C-alpha positions in Angstrom: 7.1 11.2 21.6 7.2 11.2 17.8 7.9 14.5 15.9 5.0 16.2 14.2 5.4 15.7 10.4 5.8 19.4 9.9 8.7 19.4 12.3 10.2 16.5 10.3 9.9 18.5 7.1 11.1 21.8 8.6 14.2 20.2 10.1 14.9 18.2 6.9 15.7 21.5 5.1 17.6 22.8 8.1 15.4 25.8 9.1 14.7 27.2 12.5 11.1 28.2 13.5 11.7 31.9 12.6 13.4 31.0 9.3 10.6 28.6 8.3 7.9 31.2 9.3 9.6 33.7 7.0 9.8 31.1 4.1 6.1 30.3 4.5 5.1 33.9 4.6 7.2 34.7 1.5 5.8 31.8 -0.4 2.2 32.7 0.6 2.7 36.1 -0.9 4.4 34.8 -4.1 1.4 32.5 -4.7 -0.9 35.4 -4.6 -2.6 34.7 -1.3 -1.5 38.0 0.3 0.6 38.9 3.3 0.8 36.8 6.4 2.6 37.3 9.7 6.0 35.5 9.9 5.9 34.6 13.6 7.9 31.7 15.0 5.1 31.1 17.6 2.7 30.2 14.7 5.0 27.4 13.4 5.5 26.1 17.0 1.7 25.9 17.5 1.3 24.1 14.2 3.9 21.5 15.2 2.4 21.1 18.7 -0.9 20.1 17.1 -2.8 22.8 19.0 -3.9 24.5 15.8 -3.9 23.9 12.0 -2.7 26.4 9.5 -5.2 28.3 7.3 -5.9 26.6 4.0 -3.8 29.1 2.1 -0.9 28.7 4.5 -1.1 24.9 4.0 -0.9 25.4 0.2 2.2 27.5 0.7 3.8 24.8 2.9 2.8 22.2 0.2 4.5 24.3 -2.5 7.7 24.5 -0.4 7.8 20.7 -0.1 6.6 19.9 -3.7 3.3 18.3 -2.4 0.4 18.4 -4.9 -2.4 20.8 -4.0 -4.9 18.1 -4.7 -3.5 16.0 -1.8 -3.7 19.0 0.6 -7.4 19.5 -0.1 -8.2 15.8 -0.2 -6.3 14.4 2.8 -6.5 17.3 5.2 -4.1 18.5 7.9 -1.7 17.0 8.9 -2.1 13.8 6.9 -1.0 15.3 3.6 2.4 16.0 5.1 3.2 12.3 5.8 4.2 11.1 2.4 7.0 13.8 2.2 8.5 12.9 5.6 10.2 9.7 4.5 8.3 7.7 7.1 10.4 9.2 9.9 7.4 9.2 12.4 6.4 5.6 11.5 9.9 4.2 11.7 10.7 5.8 15.1 7.9 4.0 16.9 9.0 1.3 19.2 8.2 -2.3 18.3 5.8 -2.8 21.2 2.1 -3.1 21.5 1.9 0.7 22.3 4.1 1.4 19.4 1.9 -0.6 17.1 -1.2 1.4 18.3 0.7 4.6 17.7 1.6 3.5 14.2 -2.0 2.5 13.4 -3.2 5.9 14.6 -0.5 7.8 12.6 -2.0 6.7 9.3 -4.8 8.6 7.7 -7.9 6.9 6.2 -7.4 8.1 2.7 -4.9 7.1 0.1 -2.0 9.4 -0.7 -0.2 10.7 -3.7 1.3 8.5 -6.4 4.8 7.3 -5.9 6.9 4.5 -7.5 9.5 4.3 -4.7 9.8 2.8 -1.2 11.4 4.4 1.8 12.1 1.4 4.0 14.8 -0.4 2.3 18.3 -1.9 2.8 19.7 -1.7 6.4 16.6 0.2 7.6 14.4 -2.6 6.4 16.7 -5.2 7.9 16.4 -3.5 11.3 12.6 -3.4 11.0 12.6 -7.2 10.2 14.7 -7.9 13.3 12.5 -5.8 15.4 9.4 -7.6 14.1 10.8 -11.0 15.0 11.8 -9.8 18.5 8.4 -8.3 19.0 6.7 -11.5 17.9 8.7 -13.6 20.3 7.9 -11.3 23.2 4.2 -11.0 22.5 1.4 -12.9 24.2 -0.3 -15.7 22.3 -3.9 -15.2 23.6 -6.8 -13.7 21.6 -9.5 -14.9 23.9 -13.0 -13.7 23.7 -14.0 -10.6 25.6 -15.8 -10.8 29.0 -17.8 -7.7 27.9 -20.8 -8.9 25.9 -21.3 -5.7 23.8 -17.6 -5.5 22.9 -17.5 -9.2 22.2 -20.3 -8.8 19.7 -18.7 -5.8 18.1 -15.4 -7.6 17.6 -17.1 -10.7 16.3 -18.9 -8.7 13.6 -15.8 -6.8 12.8 -13.9 -10.0 12.2 -16.7 -11.3 10.0 -16.8 -8.2 7.9 -13.0 -8.1 7.5 -13.0 -11.7 6.4 -15.7 -10.9 3.8 -13.6 -8.0 2.5 -10.4 -10.2 2.4 -12.3 -12.8 0.3 -13.1 -10.1 -2.3 -9.4 -10.0 -3.3 -10.1 -13.2 -5.3 -12.6 -11.4 -7.4 -15.6 -9.1 -7.2 -17.8 -6.7 -9.3 -17.3 -4.0 -6.7 -15.0 -1.2 -7.8 -11.8 -0.8 -6.0 -12.7 2.7 -4.8 -15.8 1.3 -3.1 -13.7 -1.4 -1.4 -11.5 1.4 -0.2 -14.5 3.0 1.4 -15.5 -0.2 3.2 -12.0 -0.9 4.4 -11.7 2.7 5.7 -14.9 2.2 7.7 -13.5 -0.9 9.3 -10.2 0.9 10.0 -12.1 3.8 11.4 -14.1 1.5 13.7 -11.3 -0.6 15.1 -8.7 2.1 15.6 -10.5 4.0 18.4 -11.5 0.7 20.1 -7.9 -0.3 20.2 -6.8 3.1 21.5 -9.6 3.1 24.2 -9.0 -0.4 25.5 -5.3 -0.6 25.1 -3.0 -3.6 24.6 -3.1 -4.7 28.2 -6.9 -5.2 28.3 -8.4 -8.7 28.1 -9.2 -7.9 24.4 -5.8 -6.3 23.7 -4.4 -9.0 21.5 -7.7 -9.5 19.7 -8.0 -5.8 18.9 -4.4 -5.6 17.7 -5.0 -8.5 15.3 -8.2 -6.9 13.9 -6.3 -3.7 13.5 -3.5 -5.6 11.6 -6.1 -7.1 9.3 -7.7 -3.7 8.6 -4.3 -2.2 7.9 -3.4 -5.1 5.6 -6.6 -4.6 3.6 -5.6 -0.9 3.2 -2.2 -2.1 2.0 -3.4 -4.3 -0.8 -6.1 -1.9 -1.9 -3.6 0.9 -2.1 -1.2 -1.4 -4.0 -4.0 -2.4 -6.4 -4.4 1.3 -7.3 -0.7 1.9 -7.8 -0.3 3.9 -4.6 2.9 2.2 -3.5 3.9 4.8 -0.9 0.8 4.2 1.1 0.7 0.5 0.5 4.1 0.3 2.1 3.0 2.3 5.1 -0.1 0.2 5.8 1.8 -3.0 5.3 4.4 -1.9 7.9 1.6 -0.9 10.3 -0.1 -4.3 9.8 3.2 -6.1 10.4 3.7 -4.2 13.7 0.2 -4.9 15.0 0.3 -8.6 14.0 3.7 -9.1 15.7 2.5 -7.3 18.8 -0.6 -9.5 18.8 1.6 -12.6 18.8 0.1 -14.1 15.6 2.7 -16.0 13.7 0.3 -16.7 10.8 -0.5 -13.1 10.2 3.0 -11.9 10.8 4.3 -14.3 8.1 1.6 -13.3 5.7 2.3 -9.6 6.1 6.0 -10.0 5.7 5.2 -11.7 2.4 2.8 -8.9 1.5 5.5 -6.3 2.2 7.8 -8.3 -0.1 5.4 -7.6 -3.0 6.1 -3.9 -2.6 9.8 -4.6 -3.1 9.3 -6.8 -6.1 7.5 -3.9 -7.8 9.5 -0.9 -6.9 12.3 -1.9 -4.6 15.2 -4.3 -4.3 14.7 -8.0 -5.0 17.3 -8.7 -2.3 15.0 -6.9 0.2 12.1 -9.1 -1.0 14.1 -12.2 -0.4 15.0 -11.1 3.1 11.3 -10.5 3.9 10.3 -14.0 2.6 13.2 -15.6 4.5 11.8 -13.9 7.7 8.3 -15.2 6.9 9.7 -18.7 6.7 11.5 -18.3 9.9 8.2 -17.1 11.6 6.2 -19.9 10.0 8.3 -22.8 8.7 5.3 -24.8 7.5 2.9 -22.3 6.0 -0.6 -23.2 4.7 -0.6 -24.2 1.0 -1.7 -20.8 -0.4 0.8 -18.8 1.5 3.5 -21.4 0.6 2.6 -20.9 -3.1 2.7 -17.1 -2.7 6.1 -17.2 -1.1 7.6 -19.5 -3.7 6.2 -17.5 -6.6 7.5 -14.2 -5.1 10.8 -15.9 -4.5 10.8 -16.9 -8.2 10.4 -13.3 -9.3 13.2 -12.2 -6.9 15.6 -14.8 -8.3 14.6 -13.9 -11.9 15.5 -10.2 -11.1 19.0 -11.5 -10.3 19.1 -13.5 -13.5 18.9 -17.0 -11.9 16.5 -18.7 -14.4 17.1 -22.2 -13.1 16.3 -21.5 -9.4 13.4 -19.2 -10.5 11.8 -22.0 -12.5 12.3 -24.5 -9.7 10.6 -22.0 -7.3 7.6 -21.8 -9.7 7.4 -25.6 -9.7 7.3 -25.6 -5.9 4.5 -23.0 -6.0 2.5 -25.1 -8.4 2.8 -28.2 -6.1 1.8 -26.2 -3.1 -1.2 -24.7 -4.8 -2.4 -28.1 -6.0 -2.7 -29.1 -2.4 -4.6 -26.0 -1.3 -8.1 -26.3 0.1 -10.8 -23.8 -0.9 -9.8 -20.3 0.4 -12.7 -20.0 2.8 -11.6 -23.2 4.6 -7.9 -22.2 4.6 -6.8 -20.7 8.0 -4.0 -18.6 6.3 -4.8 -14.9 5.9 -4.2 -12.7 2.9 -4.1 -15.4 0.3 -7.6 -15.3 -1.3 -6.1 -14.2 -4.6 -3.6 -17.0 -4.8 -5.1 -19.3 -7.4 -4.4 -20.8 -10.8 -4.7 -17.4 -12.5 -2.3 -15.9 -9.9 0.2 -18.6 -10.7 0.0 -18.0 -14.5 0.6 -14.3 -13.9 3.5 -15.2 -11.6 5.1 -17.3 -14.4 4.6 -14.4 -16.8 6.2 -11.9 -14.4 9.1 -14.2 -13.8 9.8 -14.7 -17.5 9.5 -10.9 -18.1 12.2 -10.3 -15.5 14.3 -12.9 -17.3 14.1 -10.8 -20.5 11.7 -13.3 -22.3 8.8 -11.0 -23.1 7.3 -13.3 -25.7 7.2 -16.2 -23.3 5.9 -13.9 -20.5 3.1 -12.8 -22.8 2.1 -16.4 -23.5 1.5 -16.9 -19.8 -0.4 -13.7 -19.4 -2.7 -14.6 -22.3 -3.2 -18.1 -20.9 -4.7 -16.6 -17.8 -8.2 -15.7 -19.2 -10.0 -12.6 -18.1 -12.2 -13.3 -15.1 -15.9 -12.8 -15.7 -17.2 -9.4 -14.6 -18.8 -11.0 -11.6 -15.4 -12.3 -10.4 -13.2 -9.5 -11.7 -9.9 -9.1 -9.8 -9.5 -5.8 -7.9 -5.8 -6.1 -9.1 -6.8 -5.9 -12.8 -5.3 -2.5 -13.5 -2.2 -3.1 -11.4 -1.5 -6.5 -13.0 -2.0 -5.0 -16.5 1.3 -3.1 -16.0 3.4 -6.3 -16.7 1.3 -7.1 -19.8 1.8 -3.6 -21.2 5.6 -3.8 -20.5 5.7 -7.1 -22.4 3.7 -5.7 -25.3 6.0 -2.6 -25.6 9.1 -4.7 -25.4 7.8 -6.7 -28.3 7.1 -3.4 -30.2 3.3 -3.8 -30.2 2.1 -0.5 -28.8 -1.3 -0.9 -30.5 -1.9 -4.1 -28.6 -0.8 -2.5 -25.3 -3.4 0.3 -26.0 -6.1 -2.3 -26.7 -5.4 -4.1 -23.4 -5.7 -0.8 -21.5 -8.9 0.0 -23.3 -10.3 -3.4 -22.3 -9.4 -2.8 -18.7 -11.1 0.6 -18.9 -14.2 -1.0 -20.3 -14.3 -3.4 -17.4 -13.6 -1.0 -14.5 -14.9 2.3 -15.9 -11.8 4.2 -14.9 -8.4 3.5 -13.5 -6.9 5.2 -10.4 -4.9 8.4 -11.0 -1.7 6.6 -10.2 -2.3 3.9 -12.8 -3.5 6.4 -15.4 -0.3 8.3 -14.9 1.8 5.1 -15.2 0.2 3.9 -18.4 0.2 7.4 -19.9 4.0 7.7 -19.4 4.6 4.3 -21.1 2.3 5.1 -24.1 3.4 8.7 -24.6 6.4 7.8 -26.9 3.9 6.1 -29.2 1.3 8.9 -29.2 1.7 9.3 -33.0 -0.2 6.0 -33.5 -4.0 6.6 -33.8 -5.0 3.7 -31.5 -2.5 4.9 -28.8 -3.6 8.5 -29.1 -7.2 7.5 -28.4 -6.2 5.5 -25.4 -4.1 8.4 -24.0 -7.2 10.6 -24.4 -9.3 8.2 -22.4 -6.6 8.0 -19.7 -6.2 11.7 -19.3 -7.4 12.9 -15.9 -9.6 16.0 -15.8 -7.7 19.3 -15.8 -6.8 20.6 -12.4 -8.5 23.8 -11.2 -6.4 26.9 -10.9 -5.0 27.3 -7.4 -7.3 30.1 -6.3 -10.4 28.3 -7.7 -9.5 25.2 -5.7 -9.9 27.0 -2.4 -13.1 26.8 -0.5 -15.2 30.0 -0.3 -14.9 31.9 2.9 
């Protein structure tokens, strides 16, 4: 049985139940919440899952582990603990159908705190890749229709809704936050069905695959808002469920999706390992996935300074995309956004990694803004590379203008993206145009700790 996340955090700082109870009680008093009993039994009950701490006790625990109070109040117990655990509970799940279900159930339905780092890297990631390939080879290959008419109808409609949401990655006027709500609803629907029927039921493989698709949706939506910590978790959960369902197409797609996380905030060598695994799983991918794999490989090679191989990979991506059918007729999942605009941005990102900011910017500018009716949910996230290129060329005013344009299109950026752009513009705050953008990026001031607490 996996450890409760509070137990993971407590043992990570080397404290026994009594010592941790004393620390929480002392912190509770120091924060102005008054005295509380320091009993070891209380910590044991929290870790058993039988009871949840009072709100003030949760805020004291959060203070101990440097977790923002906003996340405590927004995510609820015990979900706000997970980002601080280093994914211990997720990584210790076995790579089986039951382990996939446990991983799916271990993730909350709301996004977590901002973070620009990954926890599953290097040898740990290599072990996860090997486990995924073994799980896939051992999994059944059947996703046959249910013999239960009501369940069959529910699953059919769930699949239709998931496909409609997947298609919106190519462009939509719907705000990303609203897409989050829709994806959460699907995740919330399929998770209890998967748990109730189990992997050995006639619908087990089909339920696992639907759960994988729902988790993959959550992964790219979290990534689109700069929430890399949660994007990584959902991508791993999607990979587990797809492998357990025996779907080679989805497993390859989710290995590629996980590689994106490492291209942004991880090791390009890890990204290459994930894409090599995807090719092992699916040696002849559909054109759009092939284009995605080649373009992501180009960025990895550029990070290693290999311009020649990176350019050749981009050429292969272009050839693959020219042979791609319309997305809605393509059987390959998670590739709705792989189009000519995507390829232009891939060229720009590759040249940026090669230290050629001016050439990168030419590609970024050659990919015209989509019309509002077809706006990419990745708009804010993709703008990061443009801003880096502008700043490398010494044009902070143009970077601020680009951010203002994005704000005009989407209304507001996610807190994670606001924070990221704010940090890059801050050294140029003396410039009037930049100062105005920083003001528009500033999130509302946080309430004092006591005011944030609900009334009793």
